[in-house]
LONU-504847 format. One record per residue (C-alpha): chain; x, y, z; residue in three letters; residue number from 1. Coordinates in Angstrom, 3 decimals. Example, Ala and Ser with C-alpha at 12.3 -4.5 7.8 and 13.67 -1.06 7.14 Angstrom:
# residues 2
<rose->A c1->12.300 c2->-4.500 c3->7.800 gumar->ALA vexpa->1> .
<rose->A c1->13.670 c2->-1.060 c3->7.140 gumar->SER vexpa->2> .
***
This chain:
# residues 140
<rose->A c1->9.911 c2->19.681 c3->25.576 gumar->MET vexpa->1> .
<rose->A c1->10.133 c2->20.454 c3->21.859 gumar->LYS vexpa->2> .
<rose->A c1->12.635 c2->17.623 c3->21.339 gumar->ARG vexpa->3> .
<rose->A c1->10.326 c2->15.221 c3->23.190 gumar->PHE vexpa->4> .
<rose->A c1->7.416 c2->16.138 c3->20.909 gumar->ILE vexpa->5> .
<rose->A c1->9.579 c2->15.695 c3->17.799 gumar->GLU vexpa->6> .
<rose->A c1->10.719 c2->12.257 c3->18.998 gumar->GLU vexpa->7> .
<rose->A c1->7.124 c2->11.252 c3->19.738 gumar->PHE vexpa->8> .
<rose->A c1->6.019 c2->12.446 c3->16.288 gumar->LYS vexpa->9> .
<rose->A c1->8.802 c2->10.434 c3->14.634 gumar->ALA vexpa->10> .
<rose->A c1->7.790 c2->7.360 c3->16.664 gumar->PHE vexpa->11> .
<rose->A c1->4.087 c2->7.606 c3->15.857 gumar->VAL vexpa->12> .
<rose->A c1->4.567 c2->8.295 c3->12.157 gumar->LEU vexpa->13> .
<rose->A c1->7.068 c2->5.481 c3->11.694 gumar->ARG vexpa->14> .
<rose->A c1->5.802 c2->2.817 c3->9.304 gumar->GLY vexpa->15> .
<rose->A c1->5.668 c2->-0.056 c3->11.795 gumar->ASN vexpa->16> .
<rose->A c1->3.503 c2->1.805 c3->14.297 gumar->VAL vexpa->17> .
<rose->A c1->1.064 c2->2.955 c3->11.621 gumar->MET vexpa->18> .
<rose->A c1->0.835 c2->-0.558 c3->10.156 gumar->ASP vexpa->19> .
<rose->A c1->0.178 c2->-2.052 c3->13.577 gumar->MET vexpa->20> .
<rose->A c1->-2.549 c2->0.510 c3->14.319 gumar->ALA vexpa->21> .
<rose->A c1->-4.265 c2->-0.198 c3->11.010 gumar->VAL vexpa->22> .
<rose->A c1->-4.034 c2->-3.939 c3->11.669 gumar->GLY vexpa->23> .
<rose->A c1->-5.612 c2->-3.624 c3->15.102 gumar->VAL vexpa->24> .
<rose->A c1->-8.468 c2->-1.442 c3->13.826 gumar->ILE vexpa->25> .
<rose->A c1->-9.193 c2->-3.622 c3->10.781 gumar->ILE vexpa->26> .
<rose->A c1->-8.914 c2->-6.753 c3->12.937 gumar->GLY vexpa->27> .
<rose->A c1->-11.468 c2->-5.379 c3->15.382 gumar->GLY vexpa->28> .
<rose->A c1->-13.867 c2->-4.518 c3->12.588 gumar->ALA vexpa->29> .
<rose->A c1->-13.394 c2->-7.901 c3->10.942 gumar->PHE vexpa->30> .
<rose->A c1->-14.238 c2->-9.546 c3->14.272 gumar->THR vexpa->31> .
<rose->A c1->-17.665 c2->-7.927 c3->13.934 gumar->GLY vexpa->32> .
<rose->A c1->-18.134 c2->-9.579 c3->10.533 gumar->ILE vexpa->33> .
<rose->A c1->-17.164 c2->-13.010 c3->11.886 gumar->VAL vexpa->34> .
<rose->A c1->-19.496 c2->-12.590 c3->14.880 gumar->THR vexpa->35> .
<rose->A c1->-22.348 c2->-11.533 c3->12.626 gumar->SER vexpa->36> .
<rose->A c1->-21.720 c2->-14.469 c3->10.289 gumar->LEU vexpa->37> .
<rose->A c1->-21.839 c2->-16.842 c3->13.234 gumar->THR vexpa->38> .
<rose->A c1->-24.919 c2->-15.280 c3->14.836 gumar->ASP vexpa->39> .
<rose->A c1->-26.917 c2->-14.729 c3->11.644 gumar->ASN vexpa->40> .
<rose->A c1->-26.019 c2->-17.733 c3->9.489 gumar->PHE vexpa->41> .
<rose->A c1->-24.230 c2->-20.560 c3->11.264 gumar->ILE vexpa->42> .
<rose->A c1->-26.334 c2->-20.582 c3->14.468 gumar->GLN vexpa->43> .
<rose->A c1->-29.679 c2->-20.585 c3->12.606 gumar->PRO vexpa->44> .
<rose->A c1->-28.522 c2->-23.438 c3->10.351 gumar->VAL vexpa->45> .
<rose->A c1->-27.418 c2->-25.466 c3->13.374 gumar->LEU vexpa->46> .
<rose->A c1->-30.723 c2->-24.643 c3->15.080 gumar->SER vexpa->47> .
<rose->A c1->-32.628 c2->-25.889 c3->12.027 gumar->LEU vexpa->48> .
<rose->A c1->-30.726 c2->-29.173 c3->12.233 gumar->VAL vexpa->49> .
<rose->A c1->-31.745 c2->-29.351 c3->15.869 gumar->GLY vexpa->50> .
<rose->A c1->-35.437 c2->-28.883 c3->15.023 gumar->GLY vexpa->51> .
<rose->A c1->-35.998 c2->-25.132 c3->15.359 gumar->ALA vexpa->52> .
<rose->A c1->-38.395 c2->-23.379 c3->12.982 gumar->ARG vexpa->53> .
<rose->A c1->-37.769 c2->-19.995 c3->11.397 gumar->TYR vexpa->54> .
<rose->A c1->-40.086 c2->-17.846 c3->9.318 gumar->SER vexpa->55> .
<rose->A c1->-39.008 c2->-15.971 c3->6.203 gumar->TRP vexpa->56> .
<rose->A c1->-39.124 c2->-12.812 c3->8.299 gumar->GLY vexpa->57> .
<rose->A c1->-36.460 c2->-14.218 c3->10.606 gumar->ASP vexpa->58> .
<rose->A c1->-34.280 c2->-15.109 c3->7.631 gumar->VAL vexpa->59> .
<rose->A c1->-34.641 c2->-11.570 c3->6.258 gumar->ASN vexpa->60> .
<rose->A c1->-33.579 c2->-10.147 c3->9.625 gumar->VAL vexpa->61> .
<rose->A c1->-30.529 c2->-12.434 c3->9.696 gumar->PHE vexpa->62> .
<rose->A c1->-29.494 c2->-11.381 c3->6.189 gumar->ILE vexpa->63> .
<rose->A c1->-30.057 c2->-7.673 c3->6.851 gumar->SER vexpa->64> .
<rose->A c1->-28.049 c2->-7.826 c3->10.106 gumar->ASN vexpa->65> .
<rose->A c1->-25.119 c2->-9.445 c3->8.309 gumar->PHE vexpa->66> .
<rose->A c1->-25.326 c2->-7.003 c3->5.388 gumar->ALA vexpa->67> .
<rose->A c1->-25.369 c2->-4.089 c3->7.821 gumar->SER vexpa->68> .
<rose->A c1->-22.227 c2->-5.400 c3->9.517 gumar->THR vexpa->69> .
<rose->A c1->-20.422 c2->-5.764 c3->6.174 gumar->VAL vexpa->70> .
<rose->A c1->-21.413 c2->-2.227 c3->5.117 gumar->VAL vexpa->71> .
<rose->A c1->-20.182 c2->-0.863 c3->8.465 gumar->ASN vexpa->72> .
<rose->A c1->-16.847 c2->-2.632 c3->7.911 gumar->PHE vexpa->73> .
<rose->A c1->-16.496 c2->-1.184 c3->4.404 gumar->LEU vexpa->74> .
<rose->A c1->-17.314 c2->2.342 c3->5.587 gumar->ILE vexpa->75> .
<rose->A c1->-14.809 c2->2.069 c3->8.425 gumar->MET vexpa->76> .
<rose->A c1->-12.115 c2->0.712 c3->6.082 gumar->ALA vexpa->77> .
<rose->A c1->-12.745 c2->3.552 c3->3.610 gumar->PHE vexpa->78> .
<rose->A c1->-12.505 c2->6.206 c3->6.342 gumar->ILE vexpa->79> .
<rose->A c1->-9.298 c2->4.627 c3->7.645 gumar->LEU vexpa->80> .
<rose->A c1->-7.886 c2->4.590 c3->4.105 gumar->PHE vexpa->81> .
<rose->A c1->-8.695 c2->8.292 c3->3.654 gumar->CYS vexpa->82> .
<rose->A c1->-7.117 c2->9.177 c3->7.008 gumar->MET vexpa->83> .
<rose->A c1->-3.906 c2->7.297 c3->6.163 gumar->LEU vexpa->84> .
<rose->A c1->-3.781 c2->8.887 c3->2.725 gumar->LYS vexpa->85> .
<rose->A c1->-4.086 c2->12.350 c3->4.310 gumar->ALA vexpa->86> .
<rose->A c1->-1.441 c2->11.511 c3->6.923 gumar->THR vexpa->87> .
<rose->A c1->0.978 c2->10.300 c3->4.245 gumar->ASN vexpa->88> .
<rose->A c1->0.333 c2->13.479 c3->2.252 gumar->LYS vexpa->89> .
<rose->A c1->1.108 c2->15.635 c3->5.313 gumar->LEU vexpa->90> .
<rose->A c1->4.298 c2->13.681 c3->5.975 gumar->ILE vexpa->91> .
<rose->A c1->5.465 c2->14.067 c3->2.382 gumar->SER vexpa->92> .
<rose->A c1->4.919 c2->17.852 c3->2.387 gumar->LEU vexpa->93> .
<rose->A c1->7.981 c2->18.420 c3->4.548 gumar->GLY vexpa->94> .
<rose->A c1->10.283 c2->16.172 c3->2.544 gumar->LYS vexpa->95> .
<rose->A c1->12.355 c2->17.358 c3->-0.365 gumar->LYS vexpa->96> .
<rose->A c1->12.237 c2->15.263 c3->-3.523 gumar->PRO vexpa->97> .
<rose->A c1->15.309 c2->13.145 c3->-4.105 gumar->GLU vexpa->98> .
<rose->A c1->17.712 c2->14.324 c3->-6.769 gumar->ALA vexpa->99> .
<rose->A c1->17.892 c2->11.990 c3->-9.736 gumar->PRO vexpa->100> .
<rose->A c1->20.888 c2->9.681 c3->-9.573 gumar->LYS vexpa->101> .
<rose->A c1->23.601 c2->9.834 c3->-12.199 gumar->ALA vexpa->102> .
<rose->A c1->23.439 c2->6.936 c3->-14.636 gumar->PRO vexpa->103> .
<rose->A c1->25.925 c2->4.125 c3->-14.015 gumar->THR vexpa->104> .
<rose->A c1->25.434 c2->2.318 c3->-17.309 gumar->THR vexpa->105> .
<rose->A c1->25.030 c2->3.116 c3->-20.979 gumar->LYS vexpa->106> .
<rose->A c1->23.984 c2->1.160 c3->-24.058 gumar->VAL vexpa->107> .
<rose->A c1->26.483 c2->-0.035 c3->-26.642 gumar->CYS vexpa->108> .
<rose->A c1->25.492 c2->1.535 c3->-30.010 gumar->PRO vexpa->109> .
<rose->A c1->26.528 c2->-1.630 c3->-31.875 gumar->TYR vexpa->110> .
<rose->A c1->25.040 c2->-4.568 c3->-29.938 gumar->CYS vexpa->111> .
<rose->A c1->22.645 c2->-2.606 c3->-27.665 gumar->LEU vexpa->112> .
<rose->A c1->24.015 c2->-4.331 c3->-24.526 gumar->SER vexpa->113> .
<rose->A c1->24.139 c2->-2.484 c3->-21.244 gumar->GLU vexpa->114> .
<rose->A c1->27.722 c2->-1.604 c3->-20.248 gumar->ILE vexpa->115> .
<rose->A c1->29.362 c2->0.515 c3->-17.514 gumar->PRO vexpa->116> .
<rose->A c1->29.307 c2->4.258 c3->-18.162 gumar->ILE vexpa->117> .
<rose->A c1->33.099 c2->4.577 c3->-18.204 gumar->GLY vexpa->118> .
<rose->A c1->33.727 c2->1.732 c3->-20.671 gumar->ALA vexpa->119> .
<rose->A c1->35.699 c2->2.493 c3->-23.841 gumar->THR vexpa->120> .
<rose->A c1->35.228 c2->-0.981 c3->-25.319 gumar->LYS vexpa->121> .
<rose->A c1->32.092 c2->-3.142 c3->-25.236 gumar->CYS vexpa->122> .
<rose->A c1->32.516 c2->-6.317 c3->-23.190 gumar->ALA vexpa->123> .
<rose->A c1->29.861 c2->-8.101 c3->-25.249 gumar->HIS vexpa->124> .
<rose->A c1->30.802 c2->-7.365 c3->-28.857 gumar->CYS vexpa->125> .
<rose->A c1->34.373 c2->-6.015 c3->-28.376 gumar->ALA vexpa->126> .
<rose->A c1->33.589 c2->-2.888 c3->-30.378 gumar->SER vexpa->127> .
<rose->A c1->35.514 c2->0.324 c3->-29.749 gumar->GLU vexpa->128> .
<rose->A c1->33.029 c2->2.815 c3->-28.395 gumar->LEU vexpa->129> .
<rose->A c1->32.960 c2->6.347 c3->-29.741 gumar->PRO vexpa->130> .
<rose->A c1->34.338 c2->8.918 c3->-27.327 gumar->SER vexpa->131> .
<rose->A c1->31.749 c2->10.942 c3->-25.515 gumar->GLU vexpa->132> .
<rose->A c1->33.007 c2->14.433 c3->-26.298 gumar->GLU vexpa->133> .
<rose->A c1->30.592 c2->17.290 c3->-25.835 gumar->PRO vexpa->134> .
<rose->A c1->29.007 c2->18.416 c3->-29.052 gumar->ALA vexpa->135> .
<rose->A c1->30.445 c2->21.644 c3->-30.456 gumar->GLN vexpa->136> .
<rose->A c1->28.009 c2->24.369 c3->-31.303 gumar->THR vexpa->137> .
<rose->A c1->28.440 c2->26.534 c3->-34.319 gumar->ALA vexpa->138> .
<rose->A c1->28.708 c2->30.250 c3->-33.598 gumar->ASN vexpa->139> .
<rose->A c1->26.323 c2->32.129 c3->-35.780 gumar->ALA vexpa->140> .
***
């Protein structure tokens, strides 16, 4: 049972599944904005063309309904962002930081071109490179 739970956790926390879930949630919320835009702006304009009459109070209601829908979308998107940020933080707690990789190139001291780390002669300026012997410390 423990292995099953670990496999399920790995599946759910995989990037593709999380991205799809966010897309579905944001898409559903954005549908509310499109519906509100249609109901509160486009339909009244088409009705006016057809001869309907609206008072300024009706227009204020239309605008406030649309603004409310946009604010709801922004709040939902912010909460979703915070939840994903917390989930990513929890996932990263168990991971060890990667060790820094050894350099594969160095800079030629004469022409400042980037060359392979093991080079003894610069391929760009043909200069002999100084040997990289460890510095000797003076015993005091």
